[in-house]
MARBA-3410 file (N, C-alpha, C, O; in Angstrom, 1 decimal):
59
0.8,-1.2,0.0,0.0,0.0,0.0,0.9,1.3,0.0,0.6,2.2,-0.7 ~ 1.9,1.3,0.8,2.8,2.4,0.8,3.5,2.6,-0.5,3.8,3.7,-1.0 ~ 3.9,1.5,-1.1,4.6,1.5,-2.3,3.7,2.1,-3.4,4.2,2.8,-4.3 ~ 2.4,1.8,-3.4,1.5,2.3,-4.4,1.4,3.8,-4.2,1.3,4.6,-5.2 ~ 1.3,4.3,-3.0,1.3,5.7,-2.7,2.5,6.4,-3.2,2.4,7.5,-3.7
3.7,5.8,-3.0,4.9,6.4,-3.5,4.9,6.5,-5.0,5.3,7.5,-5.6 ~ 4.4,5.4,-5.6,4.4,5.4,-7.1,3.4,6.4,-7.6,3.7,7.1,-8.6 ~ 2.3,6.6,-6.9,1.3,7.6,-7.3,1.9,9.0,-7.2,1.7,9.8,-8.1 ~ 2.6,9.2,-6.1,3.2,10.6,-5.9,4.3,10.8,-7.0,4.4,12.0,-7.5 ~ 5.1,9.9,-7.3,6.1,10.0,-8.4,5.4,10.3,-9.8,5.9,11.2,-10.5
4.3,9.6,-10.0,3.6,9.8,-11.3,3.0,11.3,-11.3,3.0,11.9,-12.4 ~ 2.4,11.7,-10.2,1.9,13.0,-10.1,3.0,14.1,-10.4,2.8,15.1,-11.1 ~ 4.1,13.8,-9.8,5.2,14.8,-9.9,5.7,14.8,-11.4,6.0,15.9,-11.9 ~ 5.7,13.7,-12.0,6.1,13.7,-13.4,5.1,14.5,-14.3,5.5,15.1,-15.3 ~ 3.9,14.4,-13.9,2.8,15.1,-14.6,2.7,16.6,-14.2,1.7,17.3,-14.6
3.6,17.1,-13.3,3.5,18.5,-12.9,2.5,18.8,-11.8,2.2,19.9,-11.6 ~ 2.1,17.7,-11.1,1.1,17.9,-10.0,1.9,17.8,-8.7,2.6,16.8,-8.4 ~ 1.7,18.9,-7.9,2.3,18.9,-6.5,1.4,18.1,-5.6,0.3,18.5,-5.3 ~ 1.9,17.0,-5.1,1.0,16.1,-4.3,0.6,16.8,-3.0,-0.6,16.5,-2.6 ~ 1.4,17.6,-2.4,0.9,18.3,-1.1,-0.1,19.3,-1.5,-1.1,19.5,-0.7
0.0,20.0,-2.6,-1.0,20.9,-3.0,-2.3,20.2,-3.4,-3.4,20.7,-3.0 ~ -2.2,19.1,-4.0,-3.4,18.3,-4.3,-4.1,17.8,-3.0,-5.3,17.9,-2.9 ~ -3.4,17.4,-2.0,-3.9,17.0,-0.7,-4.7,18.2,-0.1,-5.8,18.0,0.4 ~ -4.1,19.3,-0.1,-4.7,20.5,0.5,-6.0,20.9,-0.2,-7.0,21.2,0.4 ~ -6.0,20.8,-1.6,-7.2,21.1,-2.3,-8.3,20.1,-2.0,-9.5,20.5,-1.9
-8.0,18.9,-1.9,-9.0,17.9,-1.5,-9.5,18.2,-0.1,-10.7,18.0,0.1 ~ -8.7,18.5,0.8,-9.1,18.9,2.1,-10.1,20.0,2.1,-11.0,20.0,2.9 ~ -9.8,21.1,1.4,-10.6,22.2,1.3,-12.0,21.8,0.7,-13.0,22.3,1.1 ~ -12.0,21.0,-0.4,-13.2,20.6,-1.0,-14.1,19.8,0.0,-15.3,20.0,0.0 ~ -13.4,18.9,0.8,-14.2,18.2,1.8,-14.8,19.1,2.8,-15.9,18.9,3.2
-14.1,20.1,3.2,-14.6,21.0,4.2,-15.7,21.8,3.7,-16.7,22.0,4.4 ~ -15.7,22.2,2.4,-16.8,23.0,1.8,-18.0,22.1,1.7,-19.1,22.6,2.0 ~ -17.9,20.8,1.4,-19.0,19.9,1.4,-19.6,19.8,2.7,-20.8,19.8,2.9 ~ -18.8,19.6,3.7,-19.2,19.4,5.1,-20.0,20.7,5.6,-20.9,20.5,6.4 ~ -19.5,21.8,5.2,-20.1,23.1,5.7,-21.6,23.2,5.2,-22.3,23.9,5.8
-21.9,22.5,4.2,-23.2,22.6,3.6,-24.1,21.4,4.0,-25.1,21.2,3.4 ~ -23.6,20.6,5.0,-24.4,19.4,5.4,-25.6,19.9,6.2,-25.7,21.0,6.6 ~ -26.6,19.0,6.3,-27.8,19.3,7.0,-27.5,19.7,8.5,-28.1,20.7,9.0 ~ -26.6,19.0,9.1,-26.2,19.3,10.5,-25.6,20.7,10.6,-26.0,21.5,11.5 ~ -24.7,21.1,9.7,-24.1,22.4,9.7,-25.1,23.5,9.5,-25.1,24.5,10.2
-26.0,23.3,8.6,-27.1,24.3,8.4,-28.0,24.4,9.6,-28.4,25.5,10.0 ~ -28.3,23.3,10.2,-29.2,23.3,11.4,-28.5,24.1,12.5,-29.1,24.8,13.3 ~ -27.2,23.8,12.7,-26.5,24.5,13.8,-26.4,26.0,13.5,-26.5,26.8,14.5 ~ -26.2,26.4,12.3,-26.2,27.8,12.0,-27.5,28.5,12.3,-27.6,29.6,12.8 ~ -28.6,27.7,11.9,-29.9,28.2,12.1,-30.2,28.4,13.6,-30.7,29.4,14.1
-29.8,27.4,14.4,-30.0,27.5,15.8,-29.2,28.6,16.5,-29.7,29.3,17.3 ~ -27.9,28.8,16.0,-27.1,29.9,16.5,-27.8,31.2,16.2,-27.8,32.1,17.1 ~ -28.3,31.4,15.0,-29.0,32.6,14.7,-30.2,32.9,15.6,-30.5,34.0,16.0 ~ -31.0,31.8,15.8,-32.2,31.9,16.7,-31.8,32.3,18.1,-32.5,33.1,18.8 ~ -30.7,31.7,18.6,-30.3,32.0,20.0,-29.8,33.4,20.0,-30.2,34.1,21.0
-29.1,33.9,19.0,-28.7,35.3,19.0,-29.9,36.2,19.0,-29.8,37.3,19.6 ~ -31.0,35.8,18.4,-32.2,36.7,18.4,-33.0,36.5,19.6,-34.0,37.2,19.8 ~ -32.7,35.5,20.4,-33.5,35.3,21.6,-34.7,34.5,21.4,-35.6,34.5,22.2 ~ -34.7,33.7,20.3,-35.9,33.0,19.9,-35.8,31.5,20.3,-36.9,30.9,20.6 ~ -34.6,31.0,20.4,-34.5,29.5,20.7,-34.4,29.4,22.3,-33.7,30.1,22.9
-35.1,28.4,22.8,-35.0,28.0,24.2,-33.7,27.3,24.4,-33.3,26.4,23.7 ~ -33.0,27.7,25.4,-31.7,27.1,25.8,-32.0,26.0,26.8,-32.5,26.3,27.9 ~ -31.6,24.8,26.5,-31.7,23.7,27.4,-30.4,23.2,28.0,-29.4,23.3,27.3 ~ -30.4,22.8,29.2,-29.2,22.3,29.8,-29.2,20.8,30.0,-28.3,20.2,30.5
END
């Protein structure tokens, strides 16, 4: 498995692709997808309602 990763990294380098930059862009894309998940949207909605004094705070 590690050997395959090494081979992939070398192939990417030959093709002019920086593997660390590729990893970072994948990480950013995953974060963007996660930010728009149902849970994230619900939490933003709840935060907004709490700030407005509309949501009941439970302990």
